[in-house]
C-alpha positions in Angstrom: -45.2 168.4 258.2 -45.5 167.9 254.5 -42.4 166.7 252.8 -41.5 168.0 249.4 -39.5 165.8 247.1 -36.0 166.8 246.5 -35.3 167.3 242.9 -31.8 166.8 241.7 -30.5 168.1 238.4 -27.7 166.5 236.5 -25.9 168.2 233.7 -24.4 166.1 231.0 -20.8 167.0 230.3 -19.8 166.6 226.7 -17.0 164.2 226.1 -14.9 166.9 224.4 -15.3 169.1 227.5 -14.5 166.3 229.8 -11.4 165.5 228.0 -10.2 169.2 228.0 -10.5 172.1 225.6 -10.9 171.1 221.9 -7.7 171.0 220.1 -7.2 173.6 217.3 -6.9 172.0 213.9 -3.8 172.9 212.1 -4.2 174.3 208.6 -1.9 172.5 206.1 0.8 174.7 204.8 -0.2 174.0 201.2 -3.7 175.3 201.9 -2.2 178.5 203.4 0.0 179.0 200.3 -2.4 177.8 197.6 -5.8 177.7 199.3 -7.5 180.1 196.8 -6.6 182.1 193.8 -5.4 185.2 195.7 -3.2 183.1 198.1 -1.7 181.3 195.1 -1.0 184.5 193.3 0.7 186.1 196.3 2.8 183.0 196.8 4.0 182.9 193.2 4.7 186.7 193.2 6.6 186.4 196.5 8.7 183.5 195.2 9.4 185.4 192.0 10.6 188.5 194.0 12.9 186.3 196.1 14.4 184.8 193.0 14.8 188.2 191.5 16.6 189.4 194.6 19.1 186.5 194.6 21.6 188.4 192.3 21.4 191.4 194.6 22.1 189.2 197.6 25.1 187.7 195.8 26.3 191.2 194.8 25.8 192.7 198.2 26.9 189.9 200.5 28.6 186.9 198.8 30.8 188.7 196.3 31.2 191.9 198.3 34.5 193.4 199.3 34.3 194.2 203.0 37.9 195.4 203.7 40.8 196.1 201.6 43.9 198.3 201.4 43.8 198.3 197.6 40.8 200.2 196.1 41.5 198.5 192.8 40.0 195.2 194.2 36.6 196.8 194.2 34.3 196.8 191.2 35.0 193.2 190.2 31.3 192.2 190.4 30.5 192.6 194.1 29.6 195.5 196.4 32.5 197.6 197.7 31.6 198.0 201.4 35.3 198.7 202.0 34.6 202.1 200.5 31.9 202.9 203.1 34.3 201.8 205.9 37.0 204.0 204.5 34.7 207.0 204.0 32.5 206.6 207.0 33.8 209.6 208.9 33.5 211.8 205.9 29.9 210.6 205.2 28.9 211.1 208.8 30.7 214.4 209.6 31.4 215.9 206.2 34.3 218.5 206.0 34.2 219.1 209.7 37.9 219.3 210.9 39.2 215.8 211.6 40.7 216.6 214.9 37.4 218.0 216.2 35.0 215.3 214.9 34.4 214.2 218.4 32.1 217.2 218.7 29.6 216.2 216.0 29.8 212.7 217.4 28.9 214.1 220.9 26.0 215.9 219.2 24.7 212.7 217.7 24.9 211.0 221.1 23.1 213.9 222.8 20.3 213.7 220.3 19.9 210.0 220.9 19.9 210.6 224.7 17.3 213.3 224.5 15.1 211.2 222.3 15.3 208.2 224.7 14.4 210.5 227.6 11.5 211.9 225.7 9.9 208.6 224.8 7.7 208.0 228.0 4.7 210.3 228.0 5.1 210.7 231.7 8.2 212.8 231.0 6.4 215.3 228.9 6.1 218.7 230.4 7.9 222.0 231.0 11.0 220.3 232.4 11.4 218.2 229.2 10.8 221.3 227.0 13.5 223.2 229.0 15.8 220.2 228.8 15.4 220.2 225.0 16.1 223.9 224.8 19.3 223.5 226.8 20.3 220.4 224.8 19.8 222.2 221.5 21.9 225.1 222.8 24.6 222.7 223.9 24.6 221.0 220.4 24.9 224.3 218.6 27.6 225.5 221.0 29.6 222.3 220.5 29.3 222.5 216.7 30.3 226.2 216.7 33.0 226.2 219.3 35.0 229.3 220.0 35.0 228.9 223.8 36.8 226.9 226.4 39.6 226.2 224.0 37.4 224.8 221.3 38.3 226.1 217.9 35.6 228.0 216.0 34.0 226.1 213.1 31.7 228.0 210.8 28.5 226.5 209.5 30.1 226.2 206.1 32.2 223.4 207.4 29.3 221.6 209.1 28.1 218.5 207.4 26.9 214.9 207.5 24.5 213.3 209.9 24.6 216.1 212.6 23.3 218.6 210.0 20.5 216.2 209.0 19.4 215.6 212.6 19.7 219.3 213.6 17.7 220.5 210.6 14.9 217.9 211.2 14.7 218.5 214.9 14.8 222.3 214.7 12.4 222.6 211.8 9.8 220.4 213.5 10.4 222.0 217.0 10.2 225.6 215.7 7.5 224.8 213.3 5.1 223.2 215.7 4.1 226.3 217.8 3.7 228.2 214.5 1.5 225.4 213.2 -0.7 225.5 216.3 -1.1 229.3 215.9 -2.0 228.9 212.2 -4.4 226.1 212.9 -6.2 228.1 215.7 -6.2 231.1 213.5 -7.8 229.2 210.6 -10.6 228.1 212.9 -11.0 231.5 214.4 -14.3 233.3 213.9 -12.4 236.6 213.6 -12.0 237.4 209.8 -8.5 238.9 209.9 -6.5 236.1 211.6 -8.5 233.5 209.7 -7.7 235.2 206.4 -4.0 235.5 207.2 -3.8 231.9 208.4 -5.4 230.6 205.2 -3.2 232.8 203.1 0.0 231.5 204.7 -1.0 227.9 204.8 -2.3 227.7 201.2 0.6 229.7 199.8 3.3 227.5 201.4 1.4 224.2 200.7 1.1 225.3 197.1 4.8 225.6 196.6 7.3 222.8 196.2 10.0 222.6 198.9 12.7 223.0 196.3 11.3 226.3 195.2 10.9 227.5 198.8 14.6 226.5 199.4 15.7 228.6 196.4 13.6 231.5 197.5 15.0 231.5 201.0 18.6 231.1 199.7 18.3 233.9 197.1 15.6 236.3 198.2 16.1 236.3 201.9 19.5 238.2 201.8 17.8 240.8 199.6 14.9 241.3 202.0 17.0 241.7 205.1 18.0 245.2 206.3 21.4 246.5 205.3 24.2 245.1 207.4 22.1 242.0 208.3 23.1 238.6 207.0 22.0 235.0 207.6 24.3 232.1 206.6 23.2 229.4 204.2 22.3 226.9 207.0 20.1 229.5 208.7 18.2 230.3 205.5 17.7 226.6 204.8 16.4 226.1 208.3 13.9 229.0 207.9 12.5 227.4 204.7 12.2 224.0 206.3 10.5 225.5 209.4 7.9 227.4 207.3 7.2 224.3 205.2 6.8 222.1 208.3 4.5 224.6 210.0 2.1 224.8 207.0 1.7 221.0 206.8 1.5 220.5 210.6 -1.1 223.3 210.8 -3.5 221.3 208.5 -2.9 218.2 210.5 -3.7 219.9 213.8 -6.7 221.6 212.3 -8.1 218.2 211.4 -7.6 217.2 215.0 -9.4 220.3 216.3 -12.3 219.6 214.1 -12.6 216.2 215.7 -12.9 217.6 219.2 -16.6 218.1 220.2 -17.6 221.7 220.7 -19.1 220.8 224.1 -15.5 220.4 225.5 -14.9 224.1 225.1 -18.4 225.0 226.3 -17.9 222.9 229.4 -14.6 224.5 230.1 -16.1 228.0 229.8 -18.9 227.0 232.1 -16.4 226.0 234.7 -14.9 229.5 234.5 -11.7 228.4 232.7 -10.2 231.2 230.5 -10.2 230.6 226.8 -6.5 230.2 226.4 -6.3 227.7 229.3 -9.2 225.7 227.9 -7.6 225.6 224.5 -4.2 224.6 225.9 -5.2 222.1 228.5 -8.5 220.7 227.2 -8.8 221.1 223.4 -5.3 220.8 222.1 -4.4 217.5 224.0 -7.4 215.8 222.6 -6.8 217.1 219.1 -3.2 216.0 219.1 -4.2 212.5 220.3 -6.6 212.1 217.4 -3.9 212.9 214.8 -0.9 211.0 215.9 -0.6 209.0 212.6 -0.6 212.1 210.3 1.7 213.9 212.7 4.1 210.9 212.4 3.8 211.0 208.6 4.7 214.7 208.6 7.7 214.1 210.9 8.9 211.3 208.6 8.5 213.4 205.5 10.4 216.3 207.1 13.3 214.0 208.0 13.5 212.8 204.4 13.1 216.3 203.1 16.3 217.3 204.7 18.0 215.5 201.8 16.8 218.2 199.4 19.1 220.8 201.0 22.0 219.6 198.9 20.3 221.6 196.0 21.2 224.9 197.8 24.6 223.7 198.8 24.1 222.6 202.4 26.5 219.8 203.1 24.1 217.2 204.7 24.7 213.4 204.9 23.5 212.8 201.3 25.7 215.6 200.0 28.7 214.1 201.9 28.0 210.6 200.5 27.7 212.0 196.9 31.0 213.9 197.3 32.7 210.8 198.8 31.6 208.6 195.9 33.3 211.0 193.4 36.8 210.1 194.7 38.7 208.9 191.7 40.8 206.5 193.8 37.7 204.3 194.2 35.9 202.7 191.2 32.6 204.8 191.4 30.9 203.2 194.4 27.7 205.3 194.0 25.3 202.4 194.8 27.1 201.6 198.0 27.1 205.2 199.1 23.4 205.7 198.5 22.5 202.4 200.0 24.3 203.3 203.2 22.6 206.7 203.4 19.3 205.1 202.6 19.7 202.6 205.4 20.4 205.4 207.9 17.3 207.3 206.8 15.3 204.1 207.0 16.4 203.4 210.5 15.4 206.9 211.6 12.0 206.9 209.9 11.2 203.3 210.9 12.0 204.1 214.6 9.7 207.1 214.4 7.0 204.9 212.9 7.3 202.2 215.6 7.2 204.8 218.4 4.1 206.4 216.9 2.4 203.0 216.7 3.2 202.3 220.3 2.0 205.7 221.4 -1.3 205.4 219.5 -1.9 202.0 221.1 -1.2 203.5 224.5 -3.8 206.2 223.8 -6.4 203.7 222.7 -5.9 201.6 225.8 -6.3 204.7 227.9 -9.5 205.6 226.2 -11.0 202.1 226.7 -10.4 202.2 230.5 
């Protein structure tokens, strides 16, 4: 038998690989800060901003008055956070009766609980929608009272943070189905619904929210039948809902345009009715595509609730403005507005973080 030589192959292992993975070189901190002209400019600008904010830090923290029984101690050069502590209940709850302020506090807690329950996408569905409907009903019932021994409190005495949260949630919640209808109507091939949808959307989007609030506050009572009346809070909610619906409709329409037409054709080929195909196939894909602009619209609507003070609705900004006019305290307007701004920032920043997490989750699902 013929023998074949056995060939052996040896692979040279580089010294760096034999010693382990190469070590990552550390970039000197000076190179990061002043490595090129752009980095140097940003470093100098950031340093200048920090130096410029040092007086504000001293005013807001070092020289601030945090607690005092004498309002005259405020205004001596530092912030008067003692004013915020003394007026916190008025800013958060407005002129709601002091003995019943546990009710708006319970409303705030209920809102937070429902938001936490709604965060996981696995909880979305009819049950969650029903839970939100029941929760909104419970919130309004708590605020109104008039049952189970709770004194009745008219909407004229509502104020503060609960009004801000209720206006934002109700305007977005009621405006979303209207927005879906308008978006579908604008993309319809039937002339009449398309014309009506375009007319409503462009008319509302062409008006400032302040003007819409004035129209709803002044004109709505004149347009209602005799004997009918809607309080100021209801008229304000109607204006915010219409405004939110018009802007959400354009966002949803953009998402609908991004869904391939073959999705609807495939659903129709499988015998799925048109409304089911739109509801279960087209709309979920469209909404996933427009999560960032939907988030932006939600944040804008939360901030737009501060404009209701123009028509006399006592929201959180109105309460802070009224509290700052107390002659006992030395005009702490900056502290009042900073506190309210911090509350708005926390709400809007939380919405932004959740939307970013949700968008990342959708992208990971698409990559699988």
